[in-house]
C-alpha atoms as a printed R data frame, in Angstrom:
    type eleno elety resid chain resno      x       y      z
1   ATOM     1    CA   MET     A     1 31.312 -12.490 35.535
2   ATOM     2    CA   GLU     A     2 34.027 -14.672 33.985
3   ATOM     3    CA   THR     A     3 37.243 -15.183 35.933
4   ATOM     4    CA   ILE     A     4 39.442 -16.922 33.363
5   ATOM     5    CA   ALA     A     5 38.877 -18.613 30.008
6   ATOM     6    CA   PRO     A     6 39.019 -22.429 29.945
7   ATOM     7    CA   HIS     A     7 42.074 -24.052 28.401
8   ATOM     8    CA   GLY     A     8 41.607 -23.731 24.660
9   ATOM     9    CA   GLY     A     9 38.931 -21.049 25.081
10  ATOM    10    CA   VAL     A    10 35.771 -23.180 25.368
11  ATOM    11    CA   LEU     A    11 34.504 -25.245 28.301
12  ATOM    12    CA   VAL     A    12 33.767 -28.658 26.803
13  ATOM    13    CA   ASN     A    13 30.522 -30.457 27.627
14  ATOM    14    CA   ARG     A    14 30.216 -33.992 26.243
15  ATOM    15    CA   GLU     A    15 27.012 -34.938 28.074
16  ATOM    16    CA   VAL     A    16 23.920 -35.646 25.992
17  ATOM    17    CA   ALA     A    17 20.482 -34.855 27.463
18  ATOM    18    CA   GLY     A    18 16.783 -35.219 26.717
19  ATOM    19    CA   ALA     A    19 15.533 -36.959 23.574
20  ATOM    20    CA   ASP     A    20 19.039 -37.051 22.085
21  ATOM    21    CA   ARG     A    21 20.252 -38.977 25.114
22  ATOM    22    CA   ASP     A    22 17.385 -41.461 24.905
23  ATOM    23    CA   ALA     A    23 18.039 -42.082 21.217
24  ATOM    24    CA   LEU     A    24 21.783 -42.489 21.716
25  ATOM    25    CA   LEU     A    25 21.301 -44.867 24.648
26  ATOM    26    CA   ALA     A    26 18.884 -46.974 22.609
27  ATOM    27    CA   ARG     A    27 21.404 -47.209 19.766
28  ATOM    28    CA   ALA     A    28 24.227 -48.007 22.185
29  ATOM    29    CA   THR     A    29 22.588 -51.278 23.203
30  ATOM    30    CA   SER     A    30 23.403 -52.717 19.776
31  ATOM    31    CA   LEU     A    31 27.054 -51.574 19.728
32  ATOM    32    CA   PRO     A    32 30.208 -53.474 20.749
33  ATOM    33    CA   VAL     A    33 30.910 -52.783 24.430
34  ATOM    34    CA   VAL     A    34 34.207 -51.848 26.044
35  ATOM    35    CA   THR     A    35 34.180 -52.054 29.848
36  ATOM    36    CA   LEU     A    36 36.121 -49.294 31.581
37  ATOM    37    CA   ASP     A    37 38.277 -49.703 34.670
38  ATOM    38    CA   GLU     A    38 38.366 -47.282 37.601
39  ATOM    39    CA   ARG     A    39 40.936 -44.975 36.036
40  ATOM    40    CA   GLN     A    40 39.211 -44.903 32.665
41  ATOM    41    CA   LEU     A    41 35.880 -44.116 34.344
42  ATOM    42    CA   SER     A    42 37.520 -41.148 36.042
43  ATOM    43    CA   ASP     A    43 38.965 -39.892 32.744
44  ATOM    44    CA   LEU     A    44 35.580 -40.307 31.040
45  ATOM    45    CA   GLU     A    45 33.923 -38.135 33.686
46  ATOM    46    CA   MET     A    46 36.663 -35.499 33.511
47  ATOM    47    CA   ILE     A    47 36.259 -35.292 29.722
48  ATOM    48    CA   ALA     A    48 32.456 -35.183 29.945
49  ATOM    49    CA   ILE     A    49 32.291 -32.261 32.396
50  ATOM    50    CA   GLY     A    50 34.964 -30.163 30.685
51  ATOM    51    CA   ALA     A    51 37.643 -30.573 33.358
52  ATOM    52    CA   PHE     A    52 39.950 -31.851 30.599
53  ATOM    53    CA   SER     A    53 39.014 -29.087 28.135
54  ATOM    54    CA   PRO     A    54 39.793 -28.895 25.240
55  ATOM    55    CA   LEU     A    55 39.701 -32.710 25.010
56  ATOM    56    CA   LYS     A    56 36.444 -34.061 23.582
57  ATOM    57    CA   GLY     A    57 37.421 -37.688 23.900
58  ATOM    58    CA   PHE     A    58 40.332 -40.051 24.294
59  ATOM    59    CA   MET     A    59 43.506 -39.090 22.433
60  ATOM    60    CA   GLY     A    60 44.351 -40.276 18.944
61  ATOM    61    CA   PRO     A    61 47.951 -40.764 17.753
62  ATOM    62    CA   ALA     A    62 48.565 -37.148 16.713
63  ATOM    63    CA   ASP     A    63 47.720 -35.782 20.163
64  ATOM    64    CA   TYR     A    64 49.184 -38.755 22.017
65  ATOM    65    CA   ASN     A    65 52.593 -38.661 20.333
66  ATOM    66    CA   ARG     A    66 53.023 -34.934 20.641
67  ATOM    67    CA   VAL     A    67 51.917 -34.921 24.302
68  ATOM    68    CA   VAL     A    68 54.342 -37.709 25.176
69  ATOM    69    CA   ASN     A    69 57.270 -36.191 23.296
70  ATOM    70    CA   GLU     A    70 56.671 -32.423 23.454
71  ATOM    71    CA   MET     A    71 54.053 -31.801 26.179
72  ATOM    72    CA   ARG     A    72 51.668 -30.271 23.660
73  ATOM    73    CA   LEU     A    73 48.548 -31.302 21.809
74  ATOM    74    CA   ALA     A    74 48.718 -31.659 18.039
75  ATOM    75    CA   ASN     A    75 47.484 -28.053 17.710
76  ATOM    76    CA   GLY     A    76 50.353 -26.787 19.881
77  ATOM    77    CA   LEU     A    77 48.348 -26.157 23.048
78  ATOM    78    CA   PRO     A    78 50.257 -27.136 26.223
79  ATOM    79    CA   TRP     A    79 49.213 -30.527 27.624
80  ATOM    80    CA   THR     A    80 51.471 -32.817 29.605
81  ATOM    81    CA   ILE     A    81 49.663 -36.100 30.384
82  ATOM    82    CA   PRO     A    82 48.281 -38.630 27.864
83  ATOM    83    CA   VAL     A    83 44.549 -39.289 28.302
84  ATOM    84    CA   THR     A    84 44.019 -42.581 26.529
85  ATOM    85    CA   LEU     A    85 41.692 -45.561 26.288
86  ATOM    86    CA   ALA     A    86 43.777 -48.733 26.375
87  ATOM    87    CA   VAL     A    87 42.280 -52.110 25.452
88  ATOM    88    CA   SER     A    88 43.659 -55.572 24.869
89  ATOM    89    CA   THR     A    89 44.976 -56.540 21.454
90  ATOM    90    CA   GLU     A    90 42.043 -58.906 21.035
91  ATOM    91    CA   VAL     A    91 39.478 -56.192 21.753
92  ATOM    92    CA   GLY     A    92 41.359 -53.641 19.672
93  ATOM    93    CA   GLU     A    93 41.499 -55.876 16.601
94  ATOM    94    CA   SER     A    94 37.727 -56.387 16.808
95  ATOM    95    CA   ILE     A    95 37.042 -52.640 16.511
96  ATOM    96    CA   GLU     A    96 37.443 -50.933 13.167
97  ATOM    97    CA   PRO     A    97 38.298 -47.218 12.925
98  ATOM    98    CA   GLY     A    98 35.222 -45.280 11.891
99  ATOM    99    CA   SER     A    99 32.892 -47.420 13.971
100 ATOM   100    CA   ASP     A   100 31.049 -46.597 17.184
101 ATOM   101    CA   ILE     A   101 31.392 -48.485 20.463
102 ATOM   102    CA   ALA     A   102 29.599 -48.325 23.792
103 ATOM   103    CA   LEU     A   103 31.602 -47.588 26.940
104 ATOM   104    CA   ALA     A   104 30.281 -49.260 30.075
105 ATOM   105    CA   GLU     A   105 31.107 -49.697 33.735
106 ATOM   106    CA   ALA     A   106 31.689 -53.113 35.308
107 ATOM   107    CA   THR     A   107 27.976 -53.703 35.933
108 ATOM   108    CA   GLY     A   108 27.323 -53.454 32.190
109 ATOM   109    CA   ARG     A   109 25.597 -50.093 32.535
110 ATOM   110    CA   ILE     A   110 26.316 -48.037 29.414
111 ATOM   111    CA   LEU     A   111 27.786 -44.615 30.040
112 ATOM   112    CA   ALA     A   112 28.825 -43.311 26.637
113 ATOM   113    CA   VAL     A   113 29.169 -43.852 22.927
114 ATOM   114    CA   MET     A   114 32.593 -43.340 21.381
115 ATOM   115    CA   THR     A   115 33.315 -42.818 17.711
116 ATOM   116    CA   VAL     A   116 36.596 -44.660 17.199
117 ATOM   117    CA   GLU     A   117 38.591 -42.472 14.842
118 ATOM   118    CA   ASP     A   118 41.922 -44.173 15.537
119 ATOM   119    CA   ARG     A   119 43.252 -47.539 16.649
120 ATOM   120    CA   PHE     A   120 46.981 -47.628 17.289
121 ATOM   121    CA   THR     A   121 49.775 -49.291 19.213
122 ATOM   122    CA   TYR     A   122 52.299 -47.509 21.396
123 ATOM   123    CA   ASP     A   123 55.546 -47.996 23.263
124 ATOM   124    CA   LYS     A   124 54.866 -48.327 26.992
125 ATOM   125    CA   SER     A   125 58.508 -47.928 27.954
126 ATOM   126    CA   HIS     A   126 58.819 -44.767 25.892
127 ATOM   127    CA   GLU     A   127 55.667 -43.270 27.426
128 ATOM   128    CA   SER     A   128 56.903 -44.161 30.911
129 ATOM   129    CA   GLU     A   129 60.336 -42.658 30.368
130 ATOM   130    CA   LYS     A   130 58.991 -39.413 28.895
131 ATOM   131    CA   VAL     A   131 55.995 -38.858 31.167
132 ATOM   132    CA   TYR     A   132 57.270 -40.308 34.460
133 ATOM   133    CA   ARG     A   133 61.023 -39.948 33.859
134 ATOM   134    CA   THR     A   134 61.494 -43.610 34.744
135 ATOM   135    CA   THR     A   135 60.648 -47.110 33.528
136 ATOM   136    CA   ASP     A   136 60.765 -48.526 37.059
137 ATOM   137    CA   ALA     A   137 57.695 -50.712 37.556
138 ATOM   138    CA   ALA     A   138 57.711 -49.752 41.242
139 ATOM   139    CA   HIS     A   139 56.518 -46.279 40.219
140 ATOM   140    CA   PRO     A   140 52.687 -46.361 40.472
141 ATOM   141    CA   GLY     A   141 52.209 -44.378 37.269
142 ATOM   142    CA   VAL     A   142 54.539 -46.649 35.321
143 ATOM   143    CA   ALA     A   143 52.875 -49.705 36.856
144 ATOM   144    CA   ALA     A   144 49.495 -48.469 35.598
145 ATOM   145    CA   VAL     A   145 50.855 -48.020 32.062
146 ATOM   146    CA   LEU     A   146 52.490 -51.456 32.043
147 ATOM   147    CA   ALA     A   147 49.291 -53.114 33.294
148 ATOM   148    CA   GLN     A   148 46.979 -51.606 30.714
149 ATOM   149    CA   GLY     A   149 46.165 -52.931 27.233
150 ATOM   150    CA   ASP     A   150 48.529 -52.781 24.275
151 ATOM   151    CA   VAL     A   151 46.134 -50.978 21.892
152 ATOM   152    CA   LEU     A   152 44.830 -47.433 22.217
153 ATOM   153    CA   LEU     A   153 41.490 -46.253 20.854
154 ATOM   154    CA   GLY     A   154 41.085 -42.571 20.071
155 ATOM   155    CA   GLY     A   155 38.009 -40.512 19.347
156 ATOM   156    CA   PRO     A   156 35.271 -38.267 20.769
157 ATOM   157    CA   ILE     A   157 32.781 -39.478 23.349
158 ATOM   158    CA   SER     A   158 29.119 -38.648 23.934
159 ATOM   159    CA   VAL     A   159 28.129 -39.369 27.516
160 ATOM   160    CA   VAL     A   160 24.628 -40.540 28.412
161 ATOM   161    CA   ASP     A   161 25.271 -41.273 32.099
162 ATOM   162    CA   ARG     A   162 28.021 -40.623 34.590
163 ATOM   163    CA   PRO     A   163 29.623 -43.445 36.605
164 ATOM   164    CA   SER     A   164 27.401 -44.886 39.339
165 ATOM   165    CA   ASN     A   165 27.529 -44.021 43.039
166 ATOM   166    CA   PRO     A   166 29.829 -40.998 43.009
167 ATOM   167    CA   ASP     A   167 31.606 -40.249 46.266
168 ATOM   168    CA   PHE     A   168 30.837 -36.968 48.064
169 ATOM   169    CA   PRO     A   169 27.953 -35.895 45.795
170 ATOM   170    CA   GLU     A   170 27.399 -32.675 47.745
171 ATOM   171    CA   TYR     A   171 30.967 -31.598 46.971
172 ATOM   172    CA   ARG     A   172 31.033 -32.821 43.364
173 ATOM   173    CA   LEU     A   173 30.931 -29.494 41.573
174 ATOM   174    CA   ASP     A   174 31.588 -29.495 37.830
175 ATOM   175    CA   PRO     A   175 33.708 -26.717 36.281
176 ATOM   176    CA   ALA     A   176 30.545 -24.892 35.222
177 ATOM   177    CA   ALA     A   177 29.305 -25.072 38.826
178 ATOM   178    CA   THR     A   178 32.514 -23.800 40.415
179 ATOM   179    CA   ARG     A   179 32.627 -20.965 37.909
180 ATOM   180    CA   ALA     A   180 29.036 -20.069 38.816
181 ATOM   181    CA   ALA     A   181 29.891 -20.236 42.528
182 ATOM   182    CA   PHE     A   182 32.854 -17.897 42.053
183 ATOM   183    CA   ALA     A   183 30.687 -15.433 40.139
184 ATOM   184    CA   GLU     A   184 27.968 -15.570 42.804
185 ATOM   185    CA   ARG     A   185 30.549 -14.752 45.459
186 ATOM   186    CA   GLY     A   186 32.018 -11.961 43.369
187 ATOM   187    CA   TRP     A   187 35.434 -13.634 43.234
188 ATOM   188    CA   ARG     A   188 37.606 -12.570 40.318
189 ATOM   189    CA   THR     A   189 40.824 -14.168 41.519
190 ATOM   190    CA   ILE     A   190 40.786 -17.699 42.922
191 ATOM   191    CA   VAL     A   191 43.660 -19.849 44.103
192 ATOM   192    CA   ALA     A   192 43.347 -23.637 43.917
193 ATOM   193    CA   PHE     A   193 45.054 -26.068 46.245
194 ATOM   194    CA   GLN     A   194 45.632 -29.644 45.052
195 ATOM   195    CA   THR     A   195 45.811 -32.315 47.713
196 ATOM   196    CA   ARG     A   196 45.774 -36.080 48.035
197 ATOM   197    CA   ASN     A   197 46.817 -35.948 51.704
198 ATOM   198    CA   PRO     A   198 45.366 -34.580 54.944
199 ATOM   199    CA   ILE     A   199 46.110 -30.910 55.501
200 ATOM   200    CA   HIS     A   200 48.625 -30.194 58.236
201 ATOM   201    CA   ARG     A   201 49.787 -26.812 59.479
202 ATOM   202    CA   ALA     A   202 52.331 -26.384 56.681
203 ATOM   203    CA   HIS     A   203 49.630 -26.802 54.012
204 ATOM   204    CA   GLU     A   204 47.336 -24.452 55.890
205 ATOM   205    CA   TYR     A   205 50.109 -21.857 55.984
206 ATOM   206    CA   LEU     A   206 50.646 -22.035 52.207
207 ATOM   207    CA   GLN     A   207 46.942 -21.674 51.535
208 ATOM   208    CA   LYS     A   208 46.539 -18.700 53.832
209 ATOM   209    CA   CYS     A   209 49.617 -16.963 52.422
210 ATOM   210    CA   ALA     A   210 48.059 -17.311 48.969
211 ATOM   211    CA   MET     A   211 44.659 -16.163 50.240
212 ATOM   212    CA   GLU     A   212 46.189 -12.839 51.254
213 ATOM   213    CA   THR     A   213 46.510 -11.928 47.566
214 ATOM   214    CA   VAL     A   214 43.329 -13.367 45.999
215 ATOM   215    CA   ASP     A   215 39.572 -13.236 46.520
216 ATOM   216    CA   GLY     A   216 38.996 -16.876 47.399
217 ATOM   217    CA   LEU     A   217 40.400 -20.375 47.873
218 ATOM   218    CA   LEU     A   218 39.200 -23.528 46.093
219 ATOM   219    CA   LEU     A   219 40.276 -26.448 48.248
220 ATOM   220    CA   HIS     A   220 40.155 -29.146 45.601
221 ATOM   221    CA   PRO     A   221 41.142 -32.597 46.881
222 ATOM   222    CA   LEU     A   222 41.610 -35.362 44.358
223 ATOM   223    CA   VAL     A   223 39.241 -38.265 45.066
224 ATOM   224    CA   GLY     A   224 39.913 -40.544 42.089
225 ATOM   225    CA   ALA     A   225 42.242 -43.542 42.183
226 ATOM   226    CA   THR     A   226 45.334 -43.137 44.384
227 ATOM   227    CA   LYS     A   227 47.998 -45.466 45.775
228 ATOM   228    CA   SER     A   228 46.722 -48.106 48.182
229 ATOM   229    CA   ASP     A   229 48.771 -46.648 51.041
230 ATOM   230    CA   ASP     A   230 47.509 -43.067 50.585
231 ATOM   231    CA   VAL     A   231 45.040 -41.834 53.201
232 ATOM   232    CA   SER     A   232 41.508 -42.616 52.019
233 ATOM   233    CA   ALA     A   233 39.386 -39.889 50.488
234 ATOM   234    CA   GLU     A   234 36.764 -40.334 53.234
235 ATOM   235    CA   VAL     A   235 39.282 -39.640 55.981
236 ATOM   236    CA   ARG     A   236 40.803 -36.731 54.107
237 ATOM   237    CA   MET     A   237 37.410 -35.130 53.521
238 ATOM   238    CA   ALA     A   238 36.630 -35.402 57.239
239 ATOM   239    CA   CYS     A   239 39.864 -33.526 57.966
240 ATOM   240    CA   TYR     A   240 39.124 -30.832 55.390
241 ATOM   241    CA   THR     A   241 35.607 -30.091 56.584
242 ATOM   242    CA   GLU     A   242 36.790 -29.959 60.195
243 ATOM   243    CA   ILE     A   243 39.537 -27.394 59.663
244 ATOM   244    CA   LEU     A   244 37.595 -25.303 57.149
245 ATOM   245    CA   ASP     A   245 34.775 -24.964 59.666
246 ATOM   246    CA   LYS     A   246 37.063 -23.841 62.476
247 ATOM   247    CA   TYR     A   247 40.034 -22.059 60.944
248 ATOM   248    CA   TYR     A   248 39.037 -20.560 57.567
249 ATOM   249    CA   PRO     A   249 36.635 -17.733 56.662
250 ATOM   250    CA   ALA     A   250 33.542 -19.376 55.174
251 ATOM   251    CA   ASP     A   251 32.931 -16.542 52.716
252 ATOM   252    CA   ARG     A   252 36.396 -16.914 51.191
253 ATOM   253    CA   THR     A   253 36.675 -20.683 50.792
254 ATOM   254    CA   LEU     A   254 34.994 -23.362 48.696
255 ATOM   255    CA   LEU     A   255 35.498 -27.112 49.118
256 ATOM   256    CA   ALA     A   256 34.853 -29.247 46.045
257 ATOM   257    CA   VAL     A   257 36.233 -32.613 44.973
258 ATOM   258    CA   ASN     A   258 38.282 -33.348 41.875
259 ATOM   259    CA   PRO     A   259 37.233 -36.707 40.324
260 ATOM   260    CA   ALA     A   260 40.596 -37.212 38.603
261 ATOM   261    CA   ASN     A   261 42.934 -40.085 39.384
262 ATOM   262    CA   MET     A   262 46.530 -39.557 40.465
263 ATOM   263    CA   ARG     A   263 49.242 -40.247 37.928
264 ATOM   264    CA   TYR     A   264 52.179 -39.447 40.277
265 ATOM   265    CA   ALA     A   265 53.917 -37.835 37.314
266 ATOM   266    CA   GLY     A   266 55.612 -35.139 39.360
267 ATOM   267    CA   PRO     A   267 56.471 -32.054 37.276
268 ATOM   268    CA   ARG     A   268 54.293 -33.013 34.318
269 ATOM   269    CA   GLU     A   269 51.374 -33.542 36.651
270 ATOM   270    CA   ALA     A   270 51.911 -30.112 38.212
271 ATOM   271    CA   ILE     A   271 51.168 -28.552 34.814
272 ATOM   272    CA   PHE     A   272 48.270 -30.989 34.322
273 ATOM   273    CA   HIS     A   273 46.768 -30.085 37.698
274 ATOM   274    CA   ALA     A   274 47.137 -26.394 36.948
275 ATOM   275    CA   LEU     A   275 45.332 -26.697 33.606
276 ATOM   276    CA   ILE     A   276 42.504 -28.660 35.230
277 ATOM   277    CA   ARG     A   277 42.023 -25.922 37.839
278 ATOM   278    CA   LYS     A   278 42.077 -23.320 35.073
279 ATOM   279    CA   ASN     A   279 39.107 -25.172 33.592
280 ATOM   280    CA   TYR     A   280 37.385 -25.034 36.967
281 ATOM   281    CA   GLY     A   281 37.745 -21.243 36.829
282 ATOM   282    CA   CYS     A   282 40.781 -20.677 39.057
283 ATOM   283    CA   THR     A   283 43.272 -17.927 38.242
284 ATOM   284    CA   HIS     A   284 46.084 -19.088 40.542
285 ATOM   285    CA   PHE     A   285 47.462 -22.469 41.544
286 ATOM   286    CA   ILE     A   286 49.665 -23.424 44.487
287 ATOM   287    CA   VAL     A   287 52.692 -25.561 43.573
288 ATOM   288    CA   GLY     A   288 54.614 -26.871 46.558
289 ATOM   289    CA   ARG     A   289 57.659 -29.059 47.025
290 ATOM   290    CA   ASP     A   290 57.685 -32.304 45.020
291 ATOM   291    CA   HIS     A   291 54.196 -31.682 43.650
292 ATOM   292    CA   ALA     A   292 52.481 -34.966 42.654
293 ATOM   293    CA   GLY     A   293 55.712 -36.776 43.407
294 ATOM   294    CA   VAL     A   294 56.310 -40.241 44.785
295 ATOM   295    CA   GLY     A   295 59.452 -41.859 46.150
296 ATOM   296    CA   ASN     A   296 62.657 -40.205 44.973
297 ATOM   297    CA   TYR     A   297 61.885 -40.033 41.272
298 ATOM   298    CA   TYR     A   298 61.814 -36.230 41.031
299 ATOM   299    CA   GLY     A   299 63.867 -33.343 42.312
300 ATOM   300    CA   THR     A   300 62.395 -31.265 45.116
301 ATOM   301    CA   PHE     A   301 61.595 -28.327 42.860
302 ATOM   302    CA   ASP     A   302 61.262 -29.977 39.452
303 ATOM   303    CA   ALA     A   303 57.542 -29.157 39.561
304 ATOM   304    CA   HIS     A   304 58.475 -25.468 39.813
305 ATOM   305    CA   HIS     A   305 61.087 -25.542 37.072
306 ATOM   306    CA   ILE     A   306 58.842 -27.166 34.451
307 ATOM   307    CA   PHE     A   307 56.672 -24.046 34.261
308 ATOM   308    CA   ARG     A   308 59.666 -22.254 32.713
309 ATOM   309    CA   GLU     A   309 59.287 -24.462 29.635
310 ATOM   310    CA   PHE     A   310 56.062 -22.670 28.692
311 ATOM   311    CA   ALA     A   311 55.208 -19.028 28.109
312 ATOM   312    CA   PRO     A   312 53.004 -17.791 30.976
313 ATOM   313    CA   GLU     A   313 50.209 -16.836 28.578
314 ATOM   314    CA   GLU     A   314 50.186 -20.402 27.190
315 ATOM   315    CA   ILE     A   315 49.374 -21.830 30.595
316 ATOM   316    CA   GLY     A   316 47.062 -18.970 31.538
317 ATOM   317    CA   ILE     A   317 46.680 -19.824 35.215
318 ATOM   318    CA   THR     A   318 49.319 -18.241 37.490
319 ATOM   319    CA   PRO     A   319 51.451 -20.697 39.488
320 ATOM   320    CA   MET     A   320 52.339 -19.730 43.055
321 ATOM   321    CA   PHE     A   321 55.548 -21.469 44.080
322 ATOM   322    CA   PHE     A   322 56.119 -22.370 47.720
323 ATOM   323    CA   ASP     A   323 58.992 -23.964 49.580
324 ATOM   324    CA   HIS     A   324 58.598 -26.338 52.523
325 ATOM   325    CA   ALA     A   325 56.883 -24.659 55.476
326 ATOM   326    CA   PHE     A   326 57.411 -25.406 59.165
327 ATOM   327    CA   PHE     A   327 56.956 -23.945 62.636
328 ATOM   328    CA   CYS     A   328 60.069 -22.139 63.882
329 ATOM   329    CA   ARG     A   329 60.378 -21.956 67.669
330 ATOM   330    CA   VAL     A   330 62.596 -18.873 67.462
331 ATOM   331    CA   CYS     A   331 60.341 -17.013 65.033
332 ATOM   332    CA   GLY     A   332 57.365 -18.160 67.074
333 ATOM   333    CA   GLY     A   333 55.266 -19.025 64.055
334 ATOM   334    CA   MET     A   334 54.979 -20.727 60.686
335 ATOM   335    CA   ALA     A   335 57.714 -19.905 58.185
336 ATOM   336    CA   SER     A   336 59.759 -21.291 55.314
337 ATOM   337    CA   VAL     A   337 63.401 -21.165 54.299
338 ATOM   338    CA   LYS     A   338 62.497 -18.035 52.336
339 ATOM   339    CA   THR     A   339 61.509 -16.167 55.511
340 ATOM   340    CA   CYS     A   340 63.231 -17.903 58.441
341 ATOM   341    CA   PRO     A   341 66.967 -17.393 59.169
342 ATOM   342    CA   HIS     A   342 67.204 -20.034 61.913
343 ATOM   343    CA   GLY     A   343 68.698 -23.509 61.779
344 ATOM   344    CA   LYS     A   344 66.790 -26.738 61.402
345 ATOM   345    CA   GLU     A   345 67.280 -27.498 65.086
346 ATOM   346    CA   HIS     A   346 64.684 -24.789 65.781
347 ATOM   347    CA   HIS     A   347 62.120 -26.126 63.313
348 ATOM   348    CA   VAL     A   348 59.285 -28.478 64.174
349 ATOM   349    CA   PHE     A   349 59.614 -31.075 61.431
350 ATOM   350    CA   LEU     A   350 58.465 -34.687 61.363
351 ATOM   351    CA   SER     A   351 58.989 -37.211 58.592
352 ATOM   352    CA   GLY     A   352 55.992 -38.967 57.125
353 ATOM   353    CA   THR     A   353 57.217 -42.203 58.703
354 ATOM   354    CA   LYS     A   354 57.439 -40.594 62.138
355 ATOM   355    CA   VAL     A   355 53.969 -39.091 61.822
356 ATOM   356    CA   ARG     A   356 52.482 -42.472 60.897
357 ATOM   357    CA   GLU     A   357 54.249 -44.121 63.845
358 ATOM   358    CA   MET     A   358 52.855 -41.532 66.249
359 ATOM   359    CA   LEU     A   359 49.324 -41.754 64.884
360 ATOM   360    CA   GLN     A   360 49.359 -45.574 64.946
361 ATOM   361    CA   ALA     A   361 50.407 -45.393 68.598
362 ATOM   362    CA   GLY     A   362 47.497 -43.060 69.319
363 ATOM   363    CA   GLU     A   363 49.839 -40.125 69.865
364 ATOM   364    CA   ALA     A   364 49.033 -36.752 68.326
365 ATOM   365    CA   PRO     A   365 51.863 -34.890 66.577
366 ATOM   366    CA   PRO     A   366 52.761 -31.553 68.184
367 ATOM   367    CA   PRO     A   367 50.190 -28.793 67.564
368 ATOM   368    CA   GLU     A   368 52.817 -26.830 65.634
369 ATOM   369    CA   PHE     A   369 52.785 -29.637 63.066
370 ATOM   370    CA   SER     A   370 49.151 -30.698 62.929
371 ATOM   371    CA   ARG     A   371 45.855 -29.346 64.202
372 ATOM   372    CA   ALA     A   372 44.511 -31.454 67.092
373 ATOM   373    CA   GLU     A   373 41.265 -31.998 65.196
374 ATOM   374    CA   VAL     A   374 43.103 -33.471 62.198
375 ATOM   375    CA   ALA     A   375 45.261 -35.680 64.422
376 ATOM   376    CA   ARG     A   376 42.178 -36.990 66.215
377 ATOM   377    CA   ILE     A   377 40.517 -37.978 62.928
378 ATOM   378    CA   LEU     A   378 43.663 -39.691 61.652
379 ATOM   379    CA   ILE     A   379 44.233 -41.574 64.919
380 ATOM   380    CA   GLY     A   380 40.638 -42.810 64.823
381 ATOM   381    CA   ALA     A   381 40.969 -43.920 61.210
382 ATOM   382    CA   MET     A   382 44.161 -45.840 61.919
383 ATOM   383    CA   ARG     A   383 42.588 -47.449 64.981
384 ATOM   384    CA   ASP     A   384 39.583 -48.532 62.903
385 ATOM   385    CA   ALA     A   385 41.833 -49.898 60.158
386 ATOM   386    CA   ALA     A   386 43.882 -51.890 62.657
387 ATOM   387    CA   ALA     A   387 40.720 -53.318 64.231
388 ATOM   388    CA   ALA     A   388 39.397 -54.349 60.835
389 ATOM   389    CA   GLN     A   389 42.603 -56.260 60.102
390 ATOM   390    CA   ALA     A   390 42.657 -58.000 63.505
């Protein structure tokens, strides 16, 4: 039972198995080697498992330029974030288009062979301005672009091994696996929730509102590279498993990790995250306030508005737009500005700074803001971090 077609119609699989894998790996040992960093390793895995369908490799200039300037692949299919392999000028000049290279992790272990179809330069400032809407080096996405190499290599990859020591292996379900899990459960409509933060009551409220209209929820936390001051994936996963066990119906939820790295591209990344979840088999996607945002670079609802720039059938997955949620003392429950008529003085709202201050002091936020179980895990993590620094 198929829930939704992958983006582009076919779920890509770039992994090579059996005798073909052995032969390719043997040949790879004689090829020039490019060592991938953490973000590139994440992108390689996402391409290999089909999470970035229809991409079969790192982008060449035709796809790259149109994605940066028009938010579409060269064939016109919507796509909002460049997926590129950047190398130094020295390395780039040593690789001729038409040749094969081996892609390896830092240990030297070979993961893939790439046929380099294109070698090209690019304008980092232009990419930053178009994709992130800023050239400010303080933006983590812009900083990543500025720090990477000046030459891009484009071409398909054939993967012989995935990156070593994956986090949360029991929750690392590929798109084919999540699709199979949905079919086994009989789910035809699935809503995905993207998170890089612990889930507080407001997030729980959005998820459960969405669950009222679909068959199941895919809680899909991103566990690739994030900002250094984001809550660690280990702590977040502890929070997720705790609340799912106690406050969600087990037969209507699935927890799986998303190996992607965060770009912090705001509205463009909202589309990107939606397309990824479409590949995982989800039919609906929750888009909240300032989705994938950072600092004050994006408007509160820019991530909602960007969906208007595409025909719904082009995106395929249905976005579910939510405003900020809070506990209203007068209403006596969770609400949002769409449903609550009362003033802010009646709302239980805490800034991120205030929450961090309370947790660092060992004080749990009010239960209307955060489940006690989540607060306990976060307080313990902050206590451990402080002890490690002492």
